[in-house]
N, C-alpha and C positions, 0 to 999 in steps of 0.2 A: 057779558061787558068787550068790549070791543076788542082787536087786537091786534096786530101793530105791530111794525121792523123797530117803531122812532117812538121808547116813553116819555109820556115830557117830564120825568121825575130824573130822567138822565142831566138834563141838560144843569140839576143844581147838585149836580158830582164833576161836573169840569174842573173844580177847581183841585181835585183829588187825582189828575192823567197821572203827575209823579210819583206816586202811590214803587209805581218799578219803574219808574227813570227819572230823581228827582231832576239832578243835574237841569236834563233836558228839557226840562221842563218849566225849575226856575227859570233855564236859560226862556224862557218862548214868555214863561209870565211878566216877566223885565220886560220882553220886546216888544209884547203886546200893549202892556201898558203905557211904552213911550210913545206906539205907534196912535194908540185915542189921544192925547196929550193937544190940550189947544196947541195952536202951529203955526202960520200962514189960516187956516182953513178950522172952521169954525168946529166945535165938540158936534154943534148941529147936527153940523156939513158932513163932516167926518159917519155920524151914525146911519144917514139917510145914504152914503156911501154903500157903508158896511151895509141898512140893509137894504138895497139894490142887488151887490154881490152873492148877500145871500141867495135871492131871489136867482141868482144866474146857473151858482152853483148846486139849487134846490136843495137848501140845508133848514131842515123845521128846525132844527134849534137856533139857528140861526135866525130864521123869518119871524119865530118868538121872541126870541131876546133884541132884534134892537127893532123892530117895532115899539116895545114895553121901553127903550133908549129913547127916540125917533118923539116918542110922542113926550117924554119925562123931558127930552132937552127942548120941550117948544113946537114941536114935525105939526103942519096941522095935516090931515087924513089925506089935502089934495095932493100934499109937495111929500107926502111917502109915495102916491099909484104914481106918482109925475119921477118921480126915480124911479118906481119898478119899471116905468110904460120906455127912461133908457134904459134902461139897464135889459131893455123886451130890441127895444131898435138892435141894438149895438149885437144882442149872440146873431140877431139875424142876420144880418147883414156876414159878420163874422159866416157863418152858410152861406151865407148868400154868390158871396169876393169869393171866399172857398172855390165856391162853379166855375171860374176861373179859370180856374188847373185843372174842373174837368175837363170845361172847354180845348184848349191847348191839347191837353191828351187823346179827344176823341180829333183835334185834328186832323195832328201829329197818324195817330191810326191813322185814317180817311186817304193818307197822301198816299 
């Protein structure tokens, strides 16, 4: 059996997170539920956003959950991959734009 830090079975235990701090967990789950309700964004759009964000924060539990959720909400595999590419572009762009800070510092030190 292959061992990893992430146990896929732990995702099923997410609801028990309040075992040691019920008050805060209840608040989180109420908020979480409200966030994913239909609004100006459809449930499918929100699921695709969550899938993209899951990749940027590299959460295997979220990737599993929102891959399944996106498919259940009618997203195509192509749409899911497109969402991941959007996340990758933003993540890469974020790294590159921080290069301006390095350039500013290097120019200041070179004076």
